[in-house]
C-alpha positions, -999 to 999 in steps of 0.1 A, spaced: -202 -751 66 -230 -769 86 -264 -765 71 -299 -777 78 -332 -779 59 -365 -774 75 -400 -780 61 -424 -752 68 -457 -739 51 -464 -703 48 -494 -692 26 -496 -659 7 -509 -638 36 -484 -652 60 -453 -634 47 -449 -613 79 -449 -646 99 -423 -660 75 -401 -629 83 -404 -634 120 -396 -671 115 -363 -664 95 -352 -638 121 -358 -661 150 -336 -687 133 -309 -662 127 -310 -652 165 -305 -689 172 -274 -691 150 -290 -702 117 -288 -678 88 -313 -683 60 -298 -693 27 -326 -701 3 -362 -713 0 -369 -742 -25 -404 -749 -39 -419 -726 -12 -416 -749 18 -380 -762 21 -360 -736 41 -322 -741 40 -302 -726 69 -264 -723 74 -248 -722 108 -237 -687 118 -230 -666 149 -264 -655 166 -273 -620 155 -301 -596 156 -310 -596 119 -343 -585 103 -357 -603 74 -382 -587 50 -399 -602 19 -411 -580 -10 -433 -590 -39 -414 -576 -68 -433 -551 -91 -439 -567 -125 -417 -554 -153 -391 -536 -130 -355 -541 -140 -341 -567 -116 -306 -551 -112 -321 -516 -105 -346 -533 -81 -319 -550 -60 -296 -520 -61 -324 -497 -47 -326 -521 -17 -288 -525 -13 -285 -485 -12 -304 -488 20 -283 -514 36 -304 -546 26 -287 -578 15 -304 -597 -11 -308 -634 -1 -328 -649 -31 -362 -653 -47 -390 -679 -43 -426 -677 -57 -422 -640 -69 -411 -630 -35 -376 -616 -29 -359 -622 4 -338 -595 20 -319 -592 53 -303 -565 73 -285 -563 106 -307 -544 131 -278 -523 142 -278 -507 109 -309 -488 114 -344 -490 97 -355 -526 95 -386 -522 74 -383 -523 36 -412 -500 33 -415 -473 60 -450 -462 50 -482 -479 50 -492 -471 14 -461 -489 -1 -470 -519 20 -506 -517 8 -495 -515 -28 -474 -546 -24 -504 -564 -9 -525 -554 -39 -497 -568 -62 -500 -602 -43 -538 -601 -48 -537 -593 -85 -508 -614 -96 -510 -645 -74 -543 -648 -56 -566 -639 -85 -548 -662 -107 -551 -691 -83 -588 -685 -78 -595 -683 -116 -576 -716 -121 -596 -731 -92 -630 -722 -108 -617 -732 -142 -609 -767 -131 -641 -772 -112 -660 -762 -143 -638 -784 -164 -642 -815 -141 -680 -809 -140 -684 -805 -179 -663 -834 -186 -681 -855 -160 -648 -866 -143 -650 -889 -114 -662 -873 -81 -628 -881 -66 -613 -854 -90 -638 -828 -81 -633 -838 -44 -595 -830 -49 -603 -798 -64 -628 -788 -36 -602 -797 -11 -583 -766 -22 -613 -744 -12 -601 -739 25 -567 -728 13 -584 -702 -11 -607 -690 18 -578 -688 42 -557 -667 17 -586 -645 7 -595 -636 43 -558 -633 53 -550 -610 23 -582 -588 29 -571 -584 66 -536 -573 55 -550 -550 31 -573 -534 57 -543 -533 82 -521 -513 58 -549 -491 42 -542 -455 47 -565 -436 70 -588 -413 49 -586 -432 17 
């Protein structure tokens, strides 16, 4: 089967854009197979179809088999995992094309992303800046660490916007 690999970068708050990216490829006859290292997307030639892709940030501690079965029961095909995100697809002719039909579930997923991924990355950033400063490492090392700051800012603003978008009215 013919395959192709594309390099594309999506940050934590861009998971909805990633879903659109994968669906567009499927409509063009390229079915998503897997994501390696977070930015190598591997596609396989297929017949063009209207397929929805959804990403989920799996709850910590949930049984993997039970987790996948829950989505399979609603017609979702499991594609794979990368960076704690699970990839699912479903033919749009089969009905509901959202993993979560309510805003609260989406809101809770975004909170899981913030607490498990973003806060860890932010803490490591601060730790390394302090470590470089205390150890009086060359300025170039500090500069490399500071270069990550725009990415952290982009992610924090993006995640807060998503959080606000899915926040239930009245909460």
